[in-house]
C-alpha positions, 0 to 999 in steps of 0.5 A: 925974806931971810938974809942970804949968807954972803957968797954965791947966791946958789951953791952947787959944789960940795967942796964949798967951805960953808957946805964942808963946815956943816957936813963936818958936824956929823962927826961927834967931836966937831959937833961937841967942839962947836956946840952945833948939830945938824937938823935935817927934814921939813918937820924936824927943822920947822919944829926946831924953829917953833920949839925955840931952838937957836937955828944959826943958818939953813941950807934950802934945796929945791925940793923944800918948796914942793910940799905945803909943809915945806913951803910953810917951814921955809916961809917961817924961816924967812919970817924969823930971818934965819941966814939962808944959803940955797944949795943944789946938786952935789952940795945938797947931797953932801948935807942930806942924810942918806938918800933922804932929800927934803931940801932943808938942813939946818945948823942948830945950837945944842941947848943945855940939858940941865935938870934944874931948868925943868919946870914941871906942872902939878901931877907931872908925867916923866920918863927916865931913860937910863943908859940909852945907847941907840939914838933911834931908840931915844928919838922914838921914845921922845916921839911917844913922850910927846904924843902921850903928853909927858912933861919931861924926858930925862936921859940918865947916863946916856951912851949916845949923843942926845942931839945926834942927827939920827935921834932928831930924825927918829923923834920927827923933831919932837926932841924940840917940843918935849922938855929934855935933860941929862944927868947921871943916874944918881942925880936923876934919882935925887931929883925925882925924889926932890920933885916928890915923883912916885918912881916906877921902874920897868923890870922883867924880873918882877911879878907886878904887871903895869896894869895893876898899878895906880899910875895917876898923880906925879910919877916918873917911869924909869927904863933901862937899856936893852942890853943891860937893864937898869942899874942897881942905883934904882934898887931902893925901897921907894921905887916901884917895879913893874913888868910888861907881860911877855907871852912869846919867846922874847923877854922884853920890848924895845925901850921906845915900845915899852915907854909908849905902853906905859906913858899911854896907860898913864894917860889913859888912867889920867884921862879917866880921873879927869887929870889934865894933860901937859898944859900949853897955855902958859905965856912965854917967860920973857924974863927968862929970855932976858936973864939968859941973853936969849933972842927970841925971834918973833914975827907977826907973819909967823903965826899966820903960817902955822895952819898950813902945817895941819892940826894933827902936826901942830897939836903938841905946839899950839893952844887956841892957835898960839905957839907955845915955844920952849926955852933953850939956852946956848951951851958952855964948854963942858956943860953938854950931857952927850 
């Protein structure tokens, strides 16, 4: 059972200090100052936990246990001994996003998002999003990256908070299952070259269709914002430009849709060539956890709860029934790329 935070066993007042403190994290300044963010929803909170994020505490409302997925999430949080605060009424309403009430809102520590922390397999599939402005687009692109088995997503010179609650919600929690980094565009280009990635940039002003390019092997797709496209940093000889045919009056697709088309075409070509998808069979790096003072919450009862979520929902997280967690590190001041 999760330890209950000291105080009333059931909080109903929206003026409660713990509720006010958590709700304040929707403000960017408060989130940056504390190094914390809010994660709301059954799938999102559960995937944050399973993905290795540091869950500081969780607010649990009555609706959390009305579904099988909600009961599994609460049980996993209890098994991991995450500090729990039970809330109802106005307290829960203040924490919930809009009219959404799934009964689970967690306070999660924002991870560092360094390029140097990304560990790529052979023949990686990477997505680079430059100048992304809308949290919803970022979240949707991460969801596509997760579905297509991308090995990493890099936000280059982003114009939004990567761990914004809207981005987390739009990603359905996959922001915690896909390795994510943030860097300046120039550093991202240098990193792609250092990783020997073939760089393919989506542009509207080129003649080559994405369907005419070999997308097997190590590759990084680079997509710009819908407002301004890609910066001139990517106008270099070793970057291949491609386009998605636009047969109507619009000249481009939403960036998350473009990401999905390109990633799944790369996956189709790789499957045809017999290339494996993102590997999920590596054992957790215990030495990495110890080096960074990381506390991985483990409990024998947690694995027994996983089948309750359903095969489709857990497919990106499991291999032979075993959880493969991500590695997160607590951020230090000035390190957040937000």
